[in-house]
Every structure is written in structure tokens, then in C-alpha cells.
N, C-alpha and C positions, 0 to 999 in steps of 0.2 A: 504495499498499499504506500509506503514511502517513496518509490520510486514514482508511481502514478502520479502523488500528489506533487513530488518537483518536477514533473516532467509537466503535468497539466498546468501548474503556476508560472512557470518561466513561459509556456506556451503563449498561455492570456497574459500575461504580462509585456509580453513582447507584442503580441497585436493588438493587445490595448493599449498600451503604451499609455501609461497614465502624465508619466513629465509632460510628454509632448499635448496631450488632452491640455494640460492645466497650463502650459504654457499657450497656449491657443484660446483658453479661456480668458485667462489675464487681459492677452490683446481686446478681446472681444469685449469686454465689460468693464475698460479702464476707467469709463465714465459712470458708471453705475455706486450703488451705494454699499455697503457691508452687508447690509439685510437684504439687498434685491440679488445682490449674487452669490449668498449662503442659500437663498429660495430656488435658483436659477442651480445651483450647484445638487440640491437634494434632489428635485425635482429631474433633471435630468438624469441621474443616478439611478431612480428607483424607472424610469422608463426602458432604460437601458437594460436592466437588470430585468424586467419582465421580457425583452425581445430575445435575448440573449438566451435567457430559461427557456422560452417556446422552441430556439433552436434546438437547444442539448436535450430538451423532451419527447419532441414529435420531430424532429428533422430529419432522422433514420427514419421513422414509417411514412415521411412526405416521401425521402427520396425512393425506398423501396415501391411505391405507388406507379412512380412512372415508369421501375424499372432498369431501377442504376444499382448497381453492383457494390459488393464493400471495398472488391481491388479496385474499381471505377472511382470512389470516392476518396480512397487511401491518396490514390496517384494523383487526381487533380488537387486534393485538397494541398498533398506536399508540392504540387508545382505552386499553387500561390501563396501557400507559404513560403518558399523559396525565393519566390517576386517581391514576397515584403520584407523579407529577410535580406535582401542585396539591394534594397530601398535605405534600409535602418543603417549597414554597412557605409553607405555611401552617401550617410544622411539625406537623401531624396525623399520627394513625396510626390505619389501620382495618384491620390484615392485610397490607397488600398485599407490603410490605417489613418486617416485622416480628410478633411476636406480640403477639396481640390481649390485652386483660387478663385473661379467663377463661385462656386461653393460661399466661403468665405464672405467675399463681396455680398451677395446677395443677404446673407446673414448680418453684414453690418449695418445692414439696413432695418433688421429687424428689433423689436425689444423685449422679444422673450425668445431667447436663443435656446430655450431646456429644449424644445424635440429634436429644432435640426439648428445649425448642423452639430451639437452636443450629443445629444441622444442616441444620435445616427446622421453621418456617419461618423462621427469622431470615438464615439464607446465603443457602440455595438455595429463596430463597420466590418465589410466583407470578409476580412482576414478573423474577427472574432468570431463570426456566424461561422465559418468555415470550419475552425477550430473546435467549438463545442461540438457539432454535429462529427467531424474527426476523432475527438478524442472518447464521445460517447458512445462511438462504435467500436473501438478499440477496445473499449471493455466488456464486448460478448458476452452482452445481457447479464454480468458481474454485479451486483446490486452492492455490494460495497465496495469495487471500482468505481461505480456509476457515481456512488454519493460522496466519492473521494474529489472524482472530475468537477460537481458541482459545491463542492467546499470551495476546490481553488478557486471557482469561477467566482462565488462569492468575496472571496476572499483578497481575489483581484479587485472586483467592482467596489472593496470598503476601500483600501489603500487609494482606490481613481477618488472617491470620495473625499478622503482626505486629500489629494492633492488638488483637488477641486479650491477645496476651504482653503488651503495654503498656497496656493499659484505663484500669491505675489513673492511673499517670505522663499517659497523654492526657489526660483527665477532669479531673487536675489543673491540667494547661498549658493547655486550650483553655477549659475551664467549659462550661456548658450555652449561654451568649449564644455564644460560640465556634462549639460544635458546630453549633447552631440557624445560624447567618451561614453556614457550607459547607453544610450541608445545601439553606439555599435557594438558594445559587447554582449547586447542581449542581439542582435541580429544574426553575430557568427555565431553563438549557441542556435540560435533561433534555423538558421540553416541547414545546421548539423542533424536537427531531428526532421525538417524538413527532408532532405535526403532520405533519410531514413523511413518517413513516410512512405516515398516514390517508390524505394526499394522493396519494401513489403508489399507495397500494392501491385508490383510487376511479378514478384513471386507469387502472389497470389491469385493473380490471373491465369497462370499456365500459361504466357505469352514465350516464355523461353525454354516450357520442358519442366519449369523446377515446381515441384510442391511443399 
């Protein structure tokens, strides 16, 4: 269970990226009052939690209903996570774990950013959704492992909520360079995990004659 918890926590931490989310949140709420920022942070975290739990608990059923195999899910999920990991290592963003430039410009004109772009796609983005489905599928129906994955997800979301509430202080403490260093380290770990998912998916598919 410890290995499952560590892998799940690291994967969700990398795909949700609380530090990056907090930096964008601080920029988007620069003119807001402290009370308003707290309200937005809590509401966005709760909405993102609901979205990710739906994908974690019902994602496999939805995929199975349209004929997507576990092998295909592992391979596709691994490729998606690898692309996100590459972005993290090179400190770039294309929308996999954050909002695009167009989405940020639209958000800047909104009074309430808790649903968009904060809850989704910043917190509950494509990478986090895919990771939730993939990690739950890897649990192979083991209830204890599934509970561990859900617990890791909730733990990262709790860290994310704390990062949003302390966004200004974290940004001042770490600075841009410090946040990029942490992001790059998590990107390297995520890339290795993503490649393992791809290997497992290809092996399970039987395409190479391996079972």
C-alpha cells in the first residue's frame, strides 16, 4: 500500500501542480480582498474535488462502455502523462496542467474564477483526470488500493487548497526559480512513471507477443 500511496501522490502532485496553480491564482486575484480570495480558493477546490472523484470512481465504467481496454488506457494515459512531464521539465505549458493564454485572458475579465479557470482546467485538468482513471484502473478492483488512490488524491487537493490560501507567501518565498526547480524535479519523476505505464500497456495489449 505504501508504494501505491507514494506513486499516486507523486502523480497527482505532478499533474495538479499546486505550486503552479497558486502562482496563477495569485496573479488572477491580485486586486481581490483576502476574504474573496479565500472564498474562491475553497469553492474551486471543492468543485475540482467533485470533478476528479467522478472521473476516479466512474471513469473506468465510462471507458468500458465505449469499448476502451485497460491496455489502451494505460498506453494513452502514459503518453499524456509523458507529454505533461516534458512540459514540466522544460517549464512550458500547453494547457495539459494549466490554462492556456487565451483562457487566462478570458479569466482576467471574470469576477468569479472559481469554476473557470481555477477548478478546471487548472486543478482538475486533463492530466489529473487521466491520472485518476489510470491509477484506479491499475488497482485491479482491489478496494484497499483504490481507497489509497482516493486518499492520495484528496491529500494533494488539500495541499492545493493550502497553496491557494497561502499563494502570495509561497510565491514570495520560492520565487519563480524555486517554483521551476520543484516543477522540473516532479517532471522527471512523472516522466519515468509515464514510460512505465506505456510499457505496461504495450505488454498487456499483446502487440509484441508478450503477456
